[in-house]
C-alpha positions in Angstrom: 0.0 0.0 0.0 2.9 2.4 0.7 4.1 2.1 -2.9 0.6 3.1 -4.1 0.6 6.1 -1.8 4.1 7.2 -3.0 3.0 6.8 -6.7 0.0 9.1 -5.9 2.1 11.6 -4.1 4.5 11.9 -7.1 1.6 12.3 -9.6 0.1 15.0 -7.3 3.3 17.0 -7.2 3.4 17.0 -11.0 -0.1 18.3 -11.1 0.8 21.3 -9.0 4.0 22.3 -10.8 2.7 23.0 -14.3 0.4 25.8 -15.4 -1.7 23.4 -17.4 -4.6 21.6 -15.9 -3.7 18.0 -14.9 -5.8 15.2 -16.3 -6.1 12.0 -14.4 -6.8 8.6 -15.9 -9.9 6.7 -14.9 -7.7 4.1 -13.3 -6.0 6.7 -11.1 -9.3 8.2 -10.1 -10.6 4.8 -9.1 -7.5 4.0 -7.1 -7.6 7.4 -5.4 -11.2 6.9 -4.4 -10.4 3.4 -3.3 -7.9 4.8 -0.8 -10.7 6.7 0.9 -13.3 3.9 0.6 -11.0 1.0 1.4 -9.1 2.5 4.3 -11.8 4.5 6.0 -9.6 7.7 6.0 -11.1 11.1 5.4 -11.2 12.7 1.9 -9.1 15.6 3.2 -6.4 13.3 4.6 -6.1 11.3 1.4 -6.3 14.4 -0.8 -3.3 16.0 1.1 -1.3 12.7 0.7 -1.8 12.4 -3.0 -1.8 16.1 -3.8 -5.2 16.6 -5.3 -8.0 19.0 -4.2 -10.5 17.8 -1.6 -13.5 18.6 -3.8 -12.0 16.8 -6.8 -11.3 13.7 -4.7 -14.8 14.0 -3.1 -16.3 13.8 -6.6 -14.2 10.8 -7.5 -15.3 9.1 -4.2 -19.0 9.8 -4.8 -18.8 8.5 -8.3 -17.0 5.3 -7.2 -19.5 4.7 -4.4 -22.4 5.2 -6.8 -20.8 2.7 -9.2 -20.3 0.2 -6.4 -23.9 0.3 -5.2 -26.0 -2.7 -5.9 -28.6 -2.4 -8.6 -32.2 -1.9 -7.5 -34.0 -5.0 -6.4 -36.4 -6.8 -8.8 -40.1 -6.3 -8.3 -41.8 -8.8 -6.0 -44.8 -11.0 -6.9 -47.4 -8.5 -5.8 -45.8 -5.7 -7.9 -45.5 -8.1 -10.8 -49.2 -9.0 -10.7 -50.2 -5.3 -10.5 -47.9 -4.5 -13.4 -49.5 -7.2 -15.5 -53.0 -6.0 -14.6 -52.1 -2.4 -15.4 -50.6 -3.4 -18.8 -53.8 -5.3 -19.7 -55.9 -2.3 -18.6 -53.8 0.1 -20.8 -54.1 -2.2 -23.8 -57.9 -2.3 -23.3 -58.1 1.5 -22.9 -56.1 2.0 -26.1 -58.5 -0.3 -28.0 -61.5 1.7 -26.6 -59.9 5.0 -27.6 -59.2 3.8 -31.2 -62.9 2.6 -31.5 -64.1 6.0 -30.2 -61.9 7.9 -32.6 -63.3 5.8 -35.5 -66.9 6.3 -34.3 -66.3 10.1 -33.9 -64.9 10.2 -37.5 -67.8 8.3 -38.8 -70.4 10.5 -37.2 -68.5 13.7 -38.2 -68.4 12.5 -41.8 -72.2 11.7 -41.7 -72.9 15.1 -40.1 -71.0 17.0 -42.8 -72.8 15.2 -45.6 -76.2 16.0 -44.0 -75.7 19.5 -42.4 -79.4 19.9 -41.4 -79.1 17.0 -39.0 -82.2 15.3 -40.3 -82.4 11.7 -41.4 -83.3 11.2 -45.1 
């Protein structure tokens, strides 16, 4: 672990020396975040050790923690049954809507051909 910290410290010094903005590889970001997550040390402490800003390291840690979180649980049997019921209901309502659109179009066409509204 000491070799890893030394490598981070050297990279951090290079970042501060130049006038250009330092770019870090995704691997470096993951390892730096891993130092906080894996060791339980504070972001400020690790940031000082590796020579990066606290806010920057904090963003890396948040991103890594979000990536590590487990995916949401699957729906249970009750939710699955309700979902299937709702899907059937939506399909039925769509068919009803299509029928009503056709009926409205039929009566609108009949009404325009006989504007007086009387039957012939």
